[in-house]
TORPAFI-238037 format. One record per atom (N, C-alpha, C, CB): y, z, x. Coordinates in nm, 3 decimals. Glycine has a CB too. Layout:
# residues N
<py=Y pz=Z px=X>
...
This chain:
# residues 93
<py=-0.424 pz=2.443 px=2.526>
<py=-0.393 pz=2.400 px=2.363>
<py=-0.244 pz=2.418 px=2.339>
<py=-0.480 pz=2.502 px=2.242>
<py=-0.216 pz=2.268 px=2.304>
<py=-0.053 pz=2.260 px=2.290>
<py=-0.007 pz=2.273 px=2.120>
<py=0.006 pz=2.090 px=2.360>
<py=0.104 pz=2.304 px=2.103>
<py=0.178 pz=2.342 px=1.961>
<py=0.179 pz=2.186 px=1.898>
<py=0.361 pz=2.420 px=1.982>
<py=0.131 pz=2.181 px=1.757>
<py=0.173 pz=2.089 px=1.686>
<py=0.240 pz=2.149 px=1.568>
<py=0.071 pz=2.003 px=1.658>
<py=0.333 pz=2.065 px=1.509>
<py=0.377 pz=2.073 px=1.364>
<py=0.280 pz=2.053 px=1.270>
<py=0.476 pz=1.983 px=1.332>
<py=0.314 pz=2.091 px=1.123>
<py=0.217 pz=2.092 px=1.039>
<py=0.186 pz=1.946 px=0.999>
<py=0.249 pz=2.179 px=0.929>
<py=0.298 pz=1.861 px=1.014>
<py=0.321 pz=1.714 px=0.980>
<py=0.248 pz=1.640 px=1.089>
<py=0.482 pz=1.672 px=0.975>
<py=0.244 pz=1.671 px=1.209>
<py=0.169 pz=1.615 px=1.336>
<py=0.023 pz=1.652 px=1.312>
<py=0.224 pz=1.680 px=1.484>
<py=-0.018 pz=1.763 px=1.293>
<py=-0.161 pz=1.774 px=1.253>
<py=-0.225 pz=1.711 px=1.160>
<py=-0.186 pz=1.877 px=1.223>
<py=-0.119 pz=1.686 px=1.040>
<py=-0.221 pz=1.606 px=0.914>
<py=-0.190 pz=1.488 px=0.967>
<py=-0.185 pz=1.615 px=0.730>
<py=-0.106 pz=1.416 px=1.028>
<py=-0.099 pz=1.281 px=1.064>
<py=-0.245 pz=1.267 px=1.124>
<py=0.027 pz=1.245 px=1.167>
<py=-0.245 pz=1.361 px=1.222>
<py=-0.376 pz=1.320 px=1.320>
<py=-0.510 pz=1.312 px=1.262>
<py=-0.396 pz=1.420 px=1.432>
<py=-0.532 pz=1.425 px=1.147>
<py=-0.642 pz=1.442 px=1.075>
<py=-0.656 pz=1.315 px=0.996>
<py=-0.637 pz=1.565 px=0.995>
<py=-0.554 pz=1.287 px=0.919>
<py=-0.575 pz=1.121 px=0.839>
<py=-0.618 pz=1.014 px=0.909>
<py=-0.447 pz=1.056 px=0.785>
<py=-0.563 pz=1.038 px=1.026>
<py=-0.589 pz=0.918 px=1.117>
<py=-0.740 pz=0.886 px=1.165>
<py=-0.506 pz=0.939 px=1.243>
<py=-0.784 pz=1.023 px=1.166>
<py=-0.947 pz=1.023 px=1.198>
<py=-1.066 pz=1.033 px=1.077>
<py=-0.973 pz=1.155 px=1.290>
<py=-0.967 pz=1.043 px=0.949>
<py=-1.036 pz=1.088 px=0.830>
<py=-1.059 pz=0.963 px=0.746>
<py=-0.954 pz=1.199 px=0.750>
<py=-1.182 pz=0.948 px=0.709>
<py=-1.216 pz=0.830 px=0.581>
<py=-1.130 pz=0.840 px=0.457>
<py=-1.374 pz=0.845 px=0.518>
<py=-1.034 pz=0.938 px=0.434>
<py=-0.952 pz=0.952 px=0.319>
<py=-0.819 pz=0.873 px=0.329>
<py=-0.925 pz=1.096 px=0.297>
<py=-0.776 pz=0.820 px=0.438>
<py=-0.681 pz=0.780 px=0.497>
<py=-0.647 pz=0.657 px=0.411>
<py=-0.708 pz=0.763 px=0.636>
<py=-0.731 pz=0.561 px=0.363>
<py=-0.718 pz=0.463 px=0.291>
<py=-0.674 pz=0.489 px=0.147>
<py=-0.827 pz=0.400 px=0.301>
<py=-0.750 pz=0.579 px=0.088>
<py=-0.707 pz=0.635 px=-0.034>
<py=-0.585 pz=0.696 px=-0.069>
<py=-0.782 pz=0.711 px=-0.060>
<py=-0.537 pz=0.796 px=0.045>
<py=-0.424 pz=0.837 px=0.066>
<py=-0.314 pz=0.743 px=0.037>
<py=-0.424 pz=0.879 px=0.183>
<py=-0.331 pz=0.652 px=0.150>
<py=-0.240 pz=0.547 px=0.161>
<py=-0.226 pz=0.447 px=0.032>
<py=-0.280 pz=0.472 px=0.280>
<py=-0.302 pz=0.428 px=-0.042>
<py=-0.296 pz=0.363 px=-0.167>
<py=-0.256 pz=0.458 px=-0.271>
<py=-0.422 pz=0.300 px=-0.202>
<py=-0.238 pz=0.590 px=-0.285>
<py=-0.176 pz=0.688 px=-0.368>
<py=-0.015 pz=0.657 px=-0.315>
<py=-0.242 pz=0.858 px=-0.341>
<py=0.014 pz=0.653 px=-0.197>
<py=0.151 pz=0.659 px=-0.138>
<py=0.200 pz=0.523 px=-0.200>
<py=0.157 pz=0.671 px=0.039>
<py=0.144 pz=0.391 px=-0.176>
<py=0.186 pz=0.288 px=-0.223>
<py=0.172 pz=0.286 px=-0.346>
<py=0.144 pz=0.198 px=-0.175>
<py=0.109 pz=0.350 px=-0.456>
<py=0.124 pz=0.331 px=-0.567>
<py=0.271 pz=0.422 px=-0.648>
<py=-0.015 pz=0.358 px=-0.610>
<py=0.273 pz=0.540 px=-0.604>
<py=0.389 pz=0.608 px=-0.598>
<py=0.518 pz=0.571 px=-0.590>
<py=0.380 pz=0.667 px=-0.522>
<py=0.507 pz=0.474 px=-0.467>
<py=0.638 pz=0.382 px=-0.445>
<py=0.621 pz=0.261 px=-0.476>
<py=0.689 pz=0.373 px=-0.314>
<py=0.520 pz=0.182 px=-0.548>
<py=0.531 pz=0.072 px=-0.607>
<py=0.646 pz=0.013 px=-0.682>
<py=0.447 pz=0.075 px=-0.671>
<py=0.707 pz=0.088 px=-0.768>
<py=0.813 pz=0.061 px=-0.854>
<py=0.938 pz=0.013 px=-0.762>
<py=0.844 pz=0.191 px=-0.942>
<py=0.928 pz=0.120 px=-0.661>
<py=1.064 pz=0.077 px=-0.585>
<py=1.035 pz=-0.014 px=-0.464>
<py=1.146 pz=0.211 px=-0.529>
<py=0.913 pz=-0.035 px=-0.444>
<py=0.882 pz=-0.159 px=-0.331>
<py=0.908 pz=-0.286 px=-0.422>
<py=0.701 pz=-0.162 px=-0.258>
<py=0.858 pz=-0.299 px=-0.522>
<py=0.852 pz=-0.433 px=-0.589>
<py=0.918 pz=-0.447 px=-0.751>
<py=0.692 pz=-0.468 px=-0.593>
<py=0.989 pz=-0.349 px=-0.804>
<py=1.059 pz=-0.346 px=-0.887>
<py=0.981 pz=-0.312 px=-1.028>
<py=1.126 pz=-0.459 px=-0.873>
<py=1.062 pz=-0.275 px=-1.152>
<py=1.005 pz=-0.226 px=-1.269>
<py=0.916 pz=-0.312 px=-1.327>
<py=1.096 pz=-0.193 px=-1.358>
<py=0.962 pz=-0.457 px=-1.338>
<py=0.870 pz=-0.525 px=-1.429>
<py=0.728 pz=-0.558 px=-1.346>
<py=0.944 pz=-0.665 px=-1.486>
<py=0.726 pz=-0.578 px=-1.217>
<py=0.593 pz=-0.595 px=-1.136>
<py=0.514 pz=-0.473 px=-1.146>
<py=0.617 pz=-0.625 px=-0.982>
<py=0.564 pz=-0.381 px=-1.135>
<py=0.517 pz=-0.239 px=-1.135>
<py=0.430 pz=-0.178 px=-1.283>
<py=0.660 pz=-0.151 px=-1.109>
<py=0.504 pz=-0.230 px=-1.373>
<py=0.473 pz=-0.233 px=-1.516>
<py=0.350 pz=-0.279 px=-1.552>
<py=0.559 pz=-0.307 px=-1.584>
<py=0.319 pz=-0.423 px=-1.472>
<py=0.201 pz=-0.522 px=-1.506>
<py=0.124 pz=-0.521 px=-1.418>
<py=0.227 pz=-0.655 px=-1.527>
<py=0.106 pz=-0.438 px=-1.291>
<py=0.018 pz=-0.442 px=-1.220>
<py=-0.092 pz=-0.338 px=-1.236>
<py=0.071 pz=-0.447 px=-1.115>
<py=-0.225 pz=-0.367 px=-1.246>
<py=-0.323 pz=-0.248 px=-1.319>
<py=-0.354 pz=-0.184 px=-1.196>
<py=-0.474 pz=-0.298 px=-1.411>
<py=-0.381 pz=-0.228 px=-1.073>
<py=-0.429 pz=-0.121 px=-0.997>
<py=-0.403 pz=-0.167 px=-0.868>
<py=-0.572 pz=-0.083 px=-1.020>
<py=-0.393 pz=-0.064 px=-0.751>
<py=-0.379 pz=-0.100 px=-0.591>
<py=-0.480 pz=-0.061 px=-0.543>
<py=-0.271 pz=-0.043 px=-0.508>
<py=-0.558 pz=-0.122 px=-0.427>
<py=-0.629 pz=-0.050 px=-0.343>
<py=-0.644 pz=-0.112 px=-0.197>
<py=-0.753 pz=-0.027 px=-0.406>
<py=-0.649 pz=-0.002 px=-0.104>
<py=-0.678 pz=-0.076 px=0.034>
<py=-0.824 pz=-0.051 px=0.075>
<py=-0.579 pz=-0.021 px=0.157>
<py=-0.844 pz=-0.181 px=0.127>
<py=-0.979 pz=-0.175 px=0.209>
<py=-0.976 pz=-0.236 px=0.308>
<py=-1.091 pz=-0.218 px=0.153>
<py=-0.985 pz=-0.202 px=0.447>
<py=-0.978 pz=-0.239 px=0.583>
<py=-0.844 pz=-0.308 px=0.601>
<py=-1.097 pz=-0.329 px=0.623>
<py=-0.743 pz=-0.285 px=0.585>
<py=-0.608 pz=-0.309 px=0.597>
<py=-0.568 pz=-0.429 px=0.495>
<py=-0.577 pz=-0.342 px=0.748>
<py=-0.644 pz=-0.434 px=0.405>
<py=-0.626 pz=-0.559 px=0.301>
<py=-0.575 pz=-0.495 px=0.164>
<py=-0.782 pz=-0.648 px=0.272>
<py=-0.471 pz=-0.514 px=0.115>
<py=-0.423 pz=-0.447 px=0.005>
<py=-0.471 pz=-0.540 px=-0.122>
<py=-0.260 pz=-0.426 px=0.018>
<py=-0.535 pz=-0.481 px=-0.233>
<py=-0.593 pz=-0.551 px=-0.318>
<py=-0.484 pz=-0.516 px=-0.427>
<py=-0.747 pz=-0.518 px=-0.341>
<py=-0.435 pz=-0.636 px=-0.534>
<py=-0.344 pz=-0.584 px=-0.608>
<py=-0.415 pz=-0.670 px=-0.728>
<py=-0.180 pz=-0.603 px=-0.561>
<py=-0.429 pz=-0.579 px=-0.857>
<py=-0.511 pz=-0.651 px=-0.972>
<py=-0.418 pz=-0.625 px=-1.082>
<py=-0.672 pz=-0.593 px=-1.004>
<py=-0.392 pz=-0.768 px=-1.157>
<py=-0.308 pz=-0.760 px=-1.251>
<py=-0.359 pz=-0.858 px=-1.358>
<py=-0.174 pz=-0.781 px=-1.202>
<py=-0.357 pz=-0.832 px=-1.474>
<py=-0.422 pz=-0.939 px=-1.592>
<py=-0.329 pz=-1.045 px=-1.626>
<py=-0.459 pz=-0.866 px=-1.738>
<py=-0.167 pz=-1.051 px=-1.566>
<py=-0.082 pz=-1.142 px=-1.634>
<py=-0.074 pz=-1.248 px=-1.528>
<py=0.059 pz=-1.081 px=-1.682>
<py=-0.117 pz=-1.377 px=-1.591>
<py=-0.106 pz=-1.523 px=-1.506>
<py=-0.005 pz=-1.555 px=-1.433>
<py=-0.109 pz=-1.634 px=-1.582>
<py=0.119 pz=-1.534 px=-1.499>
<py=0.242 pz=-1.581 px=-1.410>
<py=0.275 pz=-1.481 px=-1.309>
<py=0.374 pz=-1.607 px=-1.495>
<py=0.253 pz=-1.350 px=-1.332>
<py=0.286 pz=-1.265 px=-1.228>
<py=0.187 pz=-1.259 px=-1.108>
<py=0.303 pz=-1.137 px=-1.285>
<py=0.070 pz=-1.302 px=-1.133>
<py=-0.036 pz=-1.361 px=-1.012>
<py=0.024 pz=-1.450 px=-0.932>
<py=-0.164 pz=-1.439 px=-1.062>
<py=0.058 pz=-1.572 px=-0.991>
<py=0.126 pz=-1.665 px=-0.938>
<py=0.238 pz=-1.631 px=-0.840>
<py=0.167 pz=-1.732 px=-1.034>
<py=0.338 pz=-1.529 px=-0.912>
<py=0.452 pz=-1.480 px=-0.859>
<py=0.417 pz=-1.417 px=-0.726>
<py=0.518 pz=-1.386 px=-0.952>
<py=0.329 pz=-1.312 px=-0.751>
<py=0.267 pz=-1.216 px=-0.610>
<py=0.206 pz=-1.317 px=-0.519>
<py=0.132 pz=-1.090 px=-0.650>
<py=0.122 pz=-1.412 px=-0.531>
<py=0.082 pz=-1.536 px=-0.438>
<py=0.177 pz=-1.581 px=-0.349>
<py=0.048 pz=-1.654 px=-0.513>
<py=0.313 pz=-1.617 px=-0.407>
<py=0.412 pz=-1.653 px=-0.330>
<py=0.489 pz=-1.545 px=-0.211>
<py=0.501 pz=-1.698 px=-0.430>
<py=0.483 pz=-1.415 px=-0.270>
<py=0.528 pz=-1.330 px=-0.209>
<py=0.447 pz=-1.247 px=-0.096>
<py=0.571 pz=-1.268 px=-0.298>
<py=0.316 pz=-1.285 px=-0.083>
<py=0.228 pz=-1.223 px=-0.007>
<py=0.284 pz=-1.144 px=0.116>
<py=0.139 pz=-1.318 px=0.030>
<py=0.361 pz=-1.249 px=0.210>
<py=0.430 pz=-1.192 px=0.324>
<py=0.541 pz=-1.085 px=0.318>
<py=0.482 pz=-1.295 px=0.386>
<py=0.602 pz=-1.082 px=0.197>
<py=0.701 pz=-1.020 px=0.182>
<py=0.662 pz=-0.860 px=0.135>
<py=0.782 pz=-1.101 px=0.093>
<py=0.570 pz=-0.887 px=0.048>
<py=0.461 pz=-0.773 px=0.014>
<py=0.413 pz=-0.697 px=0.113>
<py=0.344 pz=-0.821 px=-0.042>
<py=0.346 pz=-0.759 px=0.216>
<py=0.302 pz=-0.677 px=0.352>
<py=0.434 pz=-0.649 px=0.421>
<py=0.195 pz=-0.768 px=0.463>
<py=0.517 pz=-0.689 px=0.439>
<py=0.644 pz=-0.625 px=0.512>
<py=0.660 pz=-0.504 px=0.427>
<py=0.790 pz=-0.724 px=0.517>
<py=0.708 pz=-0.506 px=0.284>
<py=0.772 pz=-0.400 px=0.206>
<py=0.664 pz=-0.272 px=0.213>
<py=0.805 pz=-0.456 px=0.043>
<py=0.540 pz=-0.310 px=0.222>
<py=0.442 pz=-0.191 px=0.197>
<py=0.457 pz=-0.103 px=0.315>
<py=0.283 pz=-0.236 px=0.180>
<py=0.435 pz=-0.202 px=0.441>
<py=0.420 pz=-0.138 px=0.554>
<py=0.546 pz=-0.065 px=0.582>
<py=0.381 pz=-0.226 px=0.656>
<py=0.666 pz=-0.108 px=0.550>
<py=0.791 pz=-0.049 px=0.584>
<py=0.811 pz=0.109 px=0.502>
<py=0.911 pz=-0.165 px=0.539>
<py=0.748 pz=0.086 px=0.379>
<py=0.737 pz=0.210 px=0.312>
<py=0.652 pz=0.304 px=0.368>
<py=0.699 pz=0.194 px=0.187>
<py=0.542 pz=0.246 px=0.430>
<py=0.437 pz=0.362 px=0.484>
<py=0.487 pz=0.415 px=0.615>
<py=0.277 pz=0.302 px=0.510>
<py=0.567 pz=0.336 px=0.671>
<py=0.630 pz=0.379 px=0.816>
<py=0.532 pz=0.344 px=0.898>
<py=0.669 pz=0.535 px=0.842>
<py=0.453 pz=0.261 px=0.892>
<py=0.354 pz=0.198 px=1.011>
<py=0.280 pz=0.061 px=0.960>
<py=0.224 pz=0.316 px=1.053>
<py=0.269 pz=-0.007 px=1.043>
<py=0.187 pz=-0.164 px=1.028>
<py=0.017 pz=-0.138 px=0.959>
<py=0.166 pz=-0.247 px=1.225>
<py=0.009 pz=-0.082 px=0.869>
<py=-0.119 pz=-0.058 px=0.766>
<py=-0.189 pz=-0.174 px=0.738>
<py=-0.081 pz=-0.003 px=0.628>
<py=-0.093 pz=-0.262 px=0.624>
<py=-0.131 pz=-0.379 px=0.583>
<py=-0.149 pz=-0.485 px=0.651>
<py=-0.071 pz=-0.408 px=0.511>
<py=-0.221 pz=-0.567 px=0.659>
<py=-0.219 pz=-0.715 px=0.734>
<py=-0.254 pz=-0.827 px=0.613>
<py=-0.353 pz=-0.724 px=0.873>
<py=-0.295 pz=-0.789 px=0.527>
<py=-0.347 pz=-0.921 px=0.431>
<py=-0.301 pz=-0.851 px=0.277>
<py=-0.558 pz=-0.962 px=0.446>
<py=-0.304 pz=-0.955 px=0.189>
<py=-0.285 pz=-0.910 px=0.023>
<py=-0.368 pz=-0.997 px=-0.029>
<py=-0.132 pz=-0.924 px=-0.054>
<py=-0.452 pz=-0.961 px=-0.121>
<py=-0.543 pz=-1.025 px=-0.207>
<py=-0.480 pz=-0.989 px=-0.358>
<py=-0.702 pz=-0.968 px=-0.178>
<py=-0.483 pz=-1.108 px=-0.415>
<py=-0.434 pz=-1.076 px=-0.576>
<py=-0.545 pz=-1.096 px=-0.658>
<py=-0.313 pz=-1.173 px=-0.638>
<py=-0.569 pz=-1.039 px=-0.762>
<py=-0.694 pz=-1.059 px=-0.826>
<py=-0.651 pz=-1.035 px=-0.993>
<py=-0.817 pz=-0.944 px=-0.758>
């Protein structure tokens, strides 16, 4: 039996756990303002991850359009913030 750091043990546990998506969504929510800026963060209602898809909900029409144009950039920024390629697609609701 090898030795693991607490961080490595937690990463391994989360990799195999069903809680991974929820925890990653929380990480994104905590960093959302830094990832996308204050204005977008202020008008974003919710963020969810389901099967490597990031669902962003907002009730502001012009913001929906802006986010639709930035889908690829959002994927890049979120994956960079998480430190791994988790998100493959973005859906704006």
